[in-house]
C-alpha positions in Angstrom: 0.0 0.0 0.0 1.2 3.5 -0.9 0.0 7.0 -0.4 -2.5 7.8 -3.3 -3.8 4.2 -3.5 -7.6 3.7 -3.5 -8.7 1.2 -0.9 -11.8 -0.3 0.5 -12.2 -0.1 4.3 -13.3 -3.6 5.4 -15.2 -2.4 8.5 -17.3 0.1 6.7 -17.3 -1.1 3.1 -16.5 2.5 2.0 -13.8 3.5 -0.5 -11.1 5.8 0.5 -7.7 7.2 -0.7 -4.6 6.8 1.4 -3.2 10.2 2.3 -0.6 9.3 4.9 1.5 6.4 6.0 2.0 6.1 9.8 4.1 3.8 12.0 3.2 0.2 12.7 1.5 -0.5 9.3 -1.2 2.1 9.9 -2.6 4.5 7.2 -4.5 7.7 7.2 -7.3 7.8 4.7 -9.8 10.2 3.3 -13.2 8.7 2.4 -14.4 9.2 -1.1 -17.9 10.3 -1.9 -20.3 7.5 -2.7 -22.4 8.3 -5.8 -25.0 5.7 -4.7 -25.8 7.4 -1.4 -28.7 9.6 -2.5 -29.7 10.1 -6.1 -31.1 13.6 -5.4 -27.8 14.7 -3.9 -25.5 13.5 -6.7 -25.1 17.1 -7.9 -24.1 18.3 -4.4 -20.4 18.6 -3.7 -19.5 16.2 -1.1 -16.6 16.6 1.3 -13.7 14.2 1.1 -12.4 15.5 4.4 -13.8 12.7 6.5 -10.7 10.9 7.6 -9.7 7.9 9.6 -6.7 5.9 10.6 -6.7 2.2 9.9 -4.3 -0.8 10.2 -3.2 -2.3 6.9 -5.2 -5.4 7.7 -8.4 -3.3 7.7 -7.8 -2.1 4.1 -8.1 -3.8 0.7 -6.2 -2.1 -2.1 -8.5 -1.7 -5.2 -6.7 -2.7 -8.4 -9.0 -0.5 -10.5 -10.1 3.0 -9.5 -13.5 2.5 -11.3 -15.2 1.5 -8.0 
C-alpha cells in the first residue's frame, strides 16, 4: 500500500484514498464520496475531508479506480 492508492475499508465497506503512512502499518485515509448514497444529492459537492486511521489489515487495495 502506498499514499495515493484507493482502498476499501473492510469495517465500513467505504472506498477511501490513502493520504498518509504512519508507523506500525497504519494508514491515514480520506473517504471518497459514494455516488450511490442519495440520487437527489449527486449534484451536491460532497466533502472528502472525513478521515480515519486504519491498520493495513483493515484495508483492501483496489486494483482498479473504477469502484
